[in-house]
C-alpha positions in Angstrom: 33.5 -35.2 16.4 31.5 -33.1 18.8 33.5 -30.0 17.9 32.7 -30.6 14.2 29.0 -30.8 15.0 29.1 -27.6 17.0 31.2 -25.8 14.4 28.7 -27.0 11.7 25.7 -25.8 13.7 27.3 -22.4 14.3 28.2 -22.1 10.6 24.7 -23.0 9.6 23.1 -20.6 12.1 25.5 -17.8 11.0 24.7 -18.3 7.4 20.9 -18.4 8.2 21.1 -15.1 10.1 23.1 -13.4 7.3 20.7 -14.6 4.6 17.5 -13.8 6.6 18.8 -10.2 6.9 18.8 -10.0 3.1 15.2 -11.2 2.8 12.6 -8.8 1.7 9.0 -9.9 1.0 8.0 -10.0 -2.6 5.0 -7.7 -1.9 5.8 -5.4 1.0 2.7 -4.4 2.9 3.0 -1.1 4.8 0.5 0.8 6.7 3.2 2.6 8.6 3.2 5.8 6.5 2.4 9.0 8.4 0.1 11.5 6.8 -0.8 15.1 7.9 -4.4 14.0 8.6 -5.7 10.7 10.0 -6.3 7.9 7.5 -8.7 5.1 8.3 -8.9 2.1 5.9 -11.9 -0.1 5.3 -13.5 -1.4 8.6 -11.8 1.3 10.6 -13.3 4.4 12.0 -12.3 7.3 14.2 -13.0 7.2 17.9 -14.5 10.7 18.2 -17.5 12.5 16.6 -17.2 13.7 13.1 -19.1 15.2 10.2 -18.9 13.8 6.7 -17.8 16.2 4.0 -17.7 14.3 0.7 -16.1 11.4 -1.1 -12.7 12.1 -2.5 -11.3 9.9 -5.4 -8.3 9.6 -7.7 -8.2 7.2 -10.6 -6.2 6.4 -13.7 -6.2 4.0 -16.6 -3.3 3.2 -18.9 -2.6 1.0 -21.9 -0.4 -2.0 -21.2 3.2 -1.7 -22.4 4.9 -4.5 -24.3 6.5 -6.0 -21.1 3.1 -6.3 -19.5 1.6 -8.1 -22.5 4.5 -10.6 -22.8 3.1 -14.1 -23.1 3.9 -16.3 -20.1 4.5 -13.3 -17.8 1.1 -11.9 -18.3 0.5 -10.5 -14.8 4.0 -10.2 -13.4 4.5 -6.6 -14.3 1.1 -5.2 -13.6 -0.4 -3.2 -10.7 1.1 -0.8 -8.1 3.5 -1.8 -5.4 3.3 -0.8 -1.8 5.3 2.4 -2.3 3.1 3.5 -5.2 0.0 2.9 -3.1 1.5 5.1 -0.4 2.0 7.9 -2.9 -1.5 7.5 -4.1 -2.8 7.7 -0.6 -0.7 10.9 -0.1 -2.4 12.4 -3.2 -5.8 11.5 -1.8 -4.9 13.0 1.6 -3.8 16.2 -0.2 -7.2 16.5 -2.0 -9.0 16.0 1.3 -6.8 18.5 3.1 -7.6 21.2 0.5 -11.3 20.9 1.3 -10.6 21.2 5.1 -10.8 17.6 6.1 -9.3 16.4 9.4 -9.3 12.8 8.3 -10.2 10.3 5.6 -12.1 7.2 6.4 -13.2 4.0 4.6 -10.2 4.4 2.2 -10.4 1.8 -0.5 -8.0 0.9 -3.3 -9.2 -1.1 -6.4 -7.1 -2.3 -9.2 -8.3 -3.8 -12.5 -6.7 -5.1 -15.6 -7.9 -6.2 -19.1 -6.2 -7.6 -22.1 -5.1 -4.1 -23.2 -5.4 -1.8 -20.1 -4.8 -1.5 -16.4 -6.2 1.0 -14.0 -6.9 1.8 -10.4 -9.2 3.9 -8.2 -8.7 5.0 -4.7 -11.3 6.7 -2.7 -12.1 7.8 0.9 -14.7 9.8 2.7 -13.3 13.2 3.9 -14.5 14.1 7.4 -14.1 16.9 9.9 -13.9 16.2 13.6 -16.6 18.0 15.6 -15.4 20.6 18.0 -12.1 21.4 16.3 
């Protein structure tokens, strides 16, 4: 009887370990991307002196496709996932780099949707570190 309980527990734990290895969060959140310049999000700032250059922004608006308008699934297929946001951040970084920025700070992402369209804007303040 004790052997059956131990075997059942081992089987349960083994199944749990295998299944948990397959789990991926529905909306992965990643701030682990590495960019060629520093990126500071809202409420973060560099720990050294800097000079502000200018705000850099990218934005886009598209009409919703039929899948996005489908009744009952109205918001399931809208917006950008974490990977798309990392690509948008990379585009913002590239724009800032072209103007000579050493970093972007106060990076903000905003998404909106209406009955017929969806869109986003991402912006950040391009800065140069002093003494570099």
